[in-house]
C-alpha positions in Angstrom: 124.7 62.0 96.4 127.2 62.5 93.6 128.2 65.9 92.1 126.0 65.3 89.0 122.9 64.4 90.6 123.0 67.2 92.9 123.4 69.4 90.2 120.0 67.8 88.8 118.0 67.8 91.9 119.2 71.8 91.5 118.0 72.3 88.4 114.7 71.1 88.6 114.2 73.1 92.2 114.8 76.1 89.7 112.6 75.2 87.1 109.8 75.0 90.1 110.1 78.2 91.7 107.1 80.1 90.5 108.2 83.4 89.2 106.3 86.6 91.9 105.5 89.8 90.8 104.1 92.9 93.0 100.3 92.9 93.7 97.8 95.1 95.7 95.3 93.1 98.2 92.5 95.3 98.3 88.9 94.8 100.6 86.4 97.6 100.6 84.1 98.7 103.8 81.1 98.3 101.4 79.9 95.7 99.0 80.4 96.6 94.8 82.4 99.7 96.2 84.1 100.9 92.8 87.0 102.3 92.1 90.1 102.4 89.5 87.4 100.4 87.0 87.7 97.9 89.3 84.8 97.1 91.6 85.3 95.4 95.2 83.6 94.1 98.2 84.3 92.1 101.7 86.2 89.8 100.5 90.0 90.6 99.3 90.3 91.3 95.6 94.3 90.5 94.6 95.6 93.0 90.6 98.7 92.8 89.8 100.7 95.4 89.6 101.9 95.4 86.4 98.1 95.4 85.3 97.5 98.3 86.6 98.1 101.5 85.3 99.7 104.4 88.0 96.7 106.4 87.8 94.7 103.7 89.0 96.8 102.5 91.7 96.5 105.9 92.9 93.0 106.0 93.1 93.1 102.8 95.1 95.6 103.2 97.2 94.3 107.1 98.2 90.8 105.4 98.4 89.5 105.7 102.1 87.1 103.1 102.2 90.0 100.5 101.0 92.3 98.8 102.7 95.1 97.4 100.5 98.3 95.4 101.2 101.0 95.7 98.9 101.8 91.2 98.3 103.6 88.9 96.0 101.9 86.9 94.3 102.8 84.3 91.7 103.1 85.9 87.9 100.8 83.0 86.1 
């Protein structure tokens, strides 16, 4: 592969890589549980950190009835 083709391939790969952002993945012990302005249930809900206030993050993380994991998701 020529140097030009390698550079083009690298540029194409860089364009297809998606930016990742931090998020919270949240599951509730019971359906319809509300905390921090959001509703949770048995199915995981993913909330981007950038869309939450510090107070919402604290409320969600401090709630014993919620299982919270920090994850990374596509920025889209």
